[in-house]
C-alpha positions in Angstrom: 158.3 323.9 -21.3 159.3 321.1 -19.0 156.6 319.9 -16.6 159.2 320.0 -13.8 158.9 323.7 -13.3 155.1 323.5 -13.6 154.8 321.1 -10.7 157.5 322.8 -8.7 155.3 325.9 -8.9 152.2 323.9 -8.1 154.0 322.5 -5.0 154.6 326.0 -3.8 150.9 326.8 -4.4 149.7 323.6 -2.8 149.1 325.4 0.6 146.2 327.2 -0.9 147.7 330.7 -0.2 148.6 333.5 -2.5 152.2 333.6 -3.8 153.6 336.3 -6.0 155.2 335.5 -9.3 158.3 337.4 -8.2 158.7 335.4 -5.0 158.2 332.0 -6.8 160.7 333.1 -9.5 163.3 334.0 -6.9 162.8 330.6 -5.3 163.6 328.7 -8.5 165.9 331.4 -10.0 163.8 332.0 -13.1 162.0 335.0 -14.4 158.4 336.1 -13.6 157.6 335.3 -17.3 158.7 331.7 -16.8 156.4 331.5 -13.8 153.5 333.0 -15.8 154.2 330.4 -18.5 154.2 327.6 -15.9 150.8 328.8 -14.6 149.4 328.8 -18.1 150.7 325.3 -18.7 149.1 324.1 -15.4 145.8 325.6 -16.6 146.1 323.6 -19.8 146.2 320.5 -17.6 142.9 321.6 -16.1 144.3 323.1 -12.9 142.2 326.1 -11.7 144.3 328.9 -10.4 143.3 332.3 -9.1 145.4 335.2 -10.4 145.0 338.6 -8.6 147.1 341.6 -9.5 149.2 342.7 -6.5 148.7 339.4 -4.7 149.9 336.7 -7.1 148.6 333.2 -7.7 146.5 330.8 -5.6 145.0 327.4 -6.0 141.2 327.3 -5.5 141.8 324.7 -2.7 144.9 323.3 -1.1 146.3 320.0 -2.5 148.7 317.4 -1.3 151.1 316.2 -4.0 152.6 312.7 -4.0 156.0 312.4 -2.3 157.9 309.2 -2.7 159.7 309.4 0.8 156.3 309.8 2.6 154.8 306.9 0.7 157.8 304.6 1.4 157.8 305.6 5.1 154.1 304.6 5.3 155.0 301.2 3.6 157.7 300.5 6.1 160.3 297.8 5.3 158.3 296.3 2.4 159.0 299.5 0.3 162.1 297.7 -0.8 159.9 295.2 -2.6 158.4 297.9 -4.8 159.7 299.9 -7.8 157.7 303.1 -7.3 157.5 305.9 -10.0 155.6 309.1 -9.6 154.6 311.1 -12.7 153.4 314.6 -12.9 151.3 313.9 -16.0 150.8 310.7 -18.0 148.2 309.5 -20.5 147.4 306.3 -18.5 149.3 304.5 -15.7 147.8 301.2 -16.9 148.9 301.7 -20.5 152.4 302.7 -19.3 152.8 299.5 -17.2 151.2 297.2 -19.8 153.9 298.4 -22.3 156.7 298.0 -19.7 155.4 294.6 -18.6 156.1 293.2 -22.1 159.6 294.5 -21.9 160.4 292.7 -18.6 159.7 295.5 -16.2 160.2 294.4 -12.6 157.6 292.7 -10.5 155.8 295.0 -8.0 156.3 298.1 -10.1 154.0 301.0 -9.3 153.1 304.0 -11.5 151.3 306.8 -9.8 150.4 310.2 -11.3 149.1 313.6 -10.3 147.2 314.1 -13.6 146.1 311.3 -15.9 145.0 312.6 -19.3 143.5 309.4 -20.9 142.6 307.2 -17.9 140.4 304.2 -18.7 137.8 302.4 -16.7 135.8 299.3 -17.4 133.5 299.0 -20.4 135.2 301.9 -22.2 134.6 304.5 -19.6 137.1 307.2 -18.9 138.5 307.9 -15.4 138.6 311.6 -14.6 141.9 312.6 -12.9 142.2 316.3 -12.1 145.0 317.6 -9.9 144.3 316.8 -6.2 140.9 315.3 -6.9 141.9 311.7 -7.2 144.5 309.2 -6.4 145.4 307.3 -9.6 148.0 304.5 -9.8 148.7 301.1 -11.3 150.6 298.1 -10.0 152.4 295.4 -12.1 152.2 292.0 -10.3 153.6 288.8 -11.7 151.9 285.4 -10.9 153.3 281.9 -11.0 150.2 280.5 -12.7 148.7 281.4 -16.1 145.9 283.9 -16.8 143.4 281.1 -16.4 144.2 280.9 -12.7 143.5 284.6 -12.0 139.7 284.4 -11.7 138.5 286.6 -8.9 141.6 288.8 -8.9 139.6 292.0 -9.1 137.5 290.9 -6.1 140.7 290.2 -4.2 142.0 293.7 -4.9 138.7 295.0 -3.7 139.2 293.3 -0.4 142.6 295.0 -0.1 141.0 298.4 -0.8 138.3 297.9 1.9 140.9 296.9 4.4 142.8 300.2 3.7 139.7 302.3 3.8 138.7 300.8 7.1 142.1 301.6 8.5 141.4 305.3 7.7 138.0 305.2 9.4 135.9 304.8 6.2 133.9 301.9 7.6 131.0 302.6 5.3 132.9 301.4 2.3 131.5 298.3 0.6 132.1 296.3 -2.6 130.1 296.1 -5.8 130.9 293.0 -8.0 133.2 292.8 -9.7 135.5 295.8 -9.1 134.0 299.0 -7.5 134.1 300.4 -4.0 130.8 302.0 -3.0 129.5 304.2 -0.2 125.8 304.6 0.4 124.6 308.1 1.4 121.0 308.9 2.4 119.7 308.2 -1.1 121.8 305.7 -3.0 125.1 303.9 -3.5 127.8 306.1 -5.0 131.2 305.1 -6.4 134.3 305.9 -4.3 136.9 303.9 -6.1 137.3 301.7 -9.2 139.6 298.9 -10.3 140.7 298.0 -13.9 142.8 294.9 -14.4 144.6 294.0 -17.6 146.4 290.7 -18.1 149.4 289.5 -20.1 150.9 286.0 -20.5 149.9 282.5 -21.5 146.7 280.9 -20.2 148.8 278.1 -18.6 152.3 279.6 -18.1 153.4 282.6 -16.0 151.2 285.7 -16.2 151.3 289.4 -15.3 148.5 291.6 -14.2 148.4 295.4 -14.3 146.1 296.5 -11.6 144.8 300.1 -12.1 143.1 301.8 -9.2 141.4 305.2 -9.1 140.1 306.8 -5.9 138.0 309.9 -5.6 139.7 312.2 -3.0 138.1 315.7 -3.3 135.8 316.1 -6.4 134.9 319.5 -7.6 131.4 320.2 -8.8 132.8 320.5 -12.3 134.3 317.0 -12.1 131.1 315.5 -10.6 129.2 316.9 -13.6 131.5 315.0 -16.0 131.1 311.6 -14.2 128.5 309.5 -15.8 127.4 307.6 -12.6 126.7 308.5 -9.0 130.1 309.3 -7.3 131.4 310.3 -3.9 134.8 311.3 -2.6 136.9 310.5 0.4 136.6 314.0 1.8 132.8 313.5 2.1 133.0 310.1 4.0 136.1 310.4 6.2 136.2 312.0 9.6 139.7 313.4 9.2 141.7 314.7 6.2 143.4 311.7 4.5 146.9 312.3 3.1 147.0 310.6 -0.3 150.7 309.6 0.4 149.7 307.7 3.5 146.7 306.2 1.8 148.8 305.0 -1.2 151.4 303.5 1.2 148.8 301.7 3.1 147.0 300.3 0.0 150.3 299.0 -1.3 151.0 297.2 2.0 147.5 295.7 2.0 147.8 294.7 -1.7 151.1 292.9 -1.0 149.4 290.8 1.7 146.3 290.1 -0.4 148.2 289.3 -3.6 150.6 287.0 -1.8 147.6 285.1 -0.4 145.9 285.1 -3.8 149.0 283.7 -5.5 149.1 280.7 -3.1 145.4 280.0 -2.5 143.5 282.0 -5.1 140.2 283.7 -4.3 138.9 280.8 -2.3 140.6 282.0 0.9 139.2 285.6 0.5 135.6 284.7 -0.5 134.1 285.0 3.0 135.7 288.4 3.6 134.6 289.7 0.3 131.0 288.5 1.0 131.1 290.5 4.3 131.6 293.7 2.3 129.1 292.9 -0.5 126.9 295.9 -1.0 124.1 294.1 -2.9 123.9 290.8 -1.1 120.4 289.4 -1.1 119.1 292.4 -3.0 117.3 292.5 -6.4 119.7 293.4 -9.1 119.9 293.7 -12.9 123.0 292.4 -14.6 123.8 293.8 -18.0 125.7 291.4 -20.2 128.2 292.1 -22.9 125.9 290.9 -25.7 123.1 293.3 -24.9 121.1 290.9 -22.8 120.3 291.4 -19.1 119.3 289.2 -16.2 117.3 290.2 -13.1 117.3 288.4 -9.9 118.5 288.3 -6.3 122.3 288.6 -5.8 123.3 285.5 -3.8 127.0 286.2 -3.5 130.0 284.7 -5.4 131.5 281.4 -6.2 134.9 280.1 -5.1 136.5 281.7 -8.2 134.6 285.0 -7.9 131.7 284.6 -10.3 128.4 286.3 -9.4 125.4 284.1 -8.4 122.0 285.5 -9.3 118.8 283.7 -8.3 115.5 284.1 -10.3 112.3 282.3 -10.4 112.6 280.9 -13.9 116.3 279.8 -14.0 117.1 279.2 -10.4 120.8 280.1 -9.6 122.6 281.5 -12.6 126.4 282.1 -12.5 128.0 285.0 -14.3 131.8 285.7 -14.8 131.4 289.1 -16.3 128.8 291.9 -16.6 127.7 295.2 -15.2 125.5 295.0 -12.1 123.0 297.6 -10.9 120.3 297.6 -8.2 116.9 297.2 -9.7 114.5 300.0 -8.8 111.4 298.4 -7.3 
């Protein structure tokens, strides 16, 4: 079965109300059996649907599907710069654009999806992407300089995300080096969004970056139980309901501004703003390194190219360009 009918049916159910199989079938000029098959296919994608005899089908909670016209309207005139594709289901938006990038896909291409089956995060983690629970997309951006000039890119992207969240009233959003957006509740910092950047190109010539972003919108208890770190969603921290179409449009606008600035003046011009959002500034942290070692000290901010500075009594200031940072429990 084509996914088109599956998501046409889900669009009808997105209001969170009951709809009979007969009425949905009449709307799309297909049989009730076709609608039943579409419902079963949606459940294979992990979508939870109530089925009640005599009443029909109903999503457990209303959802908002991505709509290209709404996203472009939010972007305004700059939407002409972007090549936006919206998928119903895809393995990975990053993998898709990485493959396309090598084939000359246009600059400023965006791949967004309702369901991501094999999403990836940093350090081999997976990114859960259930229908309506997250906003998952990737952006292909080409730079004049080589990959060696892109130090601090993930931090720059973080600044763009914070700007967007603040515009939607989520002023509690902060940044964790090098690529997470956190919100602190009464107990601890929890992850709201993550960034995964993959590079193509020569170290000295032109280069391309595929910037993957995942944002928790409305996480079910089931999804929270599958996430291997403290997580929080936009619904929990925003005053009003946030339309993912408007959020995506705003983020792309802010990314266009930030990446244009980064292309001309690198991370240096964004360092002070990043520092103002730094969740762990002047706190004791432990940095886990790729070789199994760790370093504990006080986070003292970042360098001009986005490396983390950690101060400890034995080594003084140490500088790290990669690693996984956590707050040390005192």
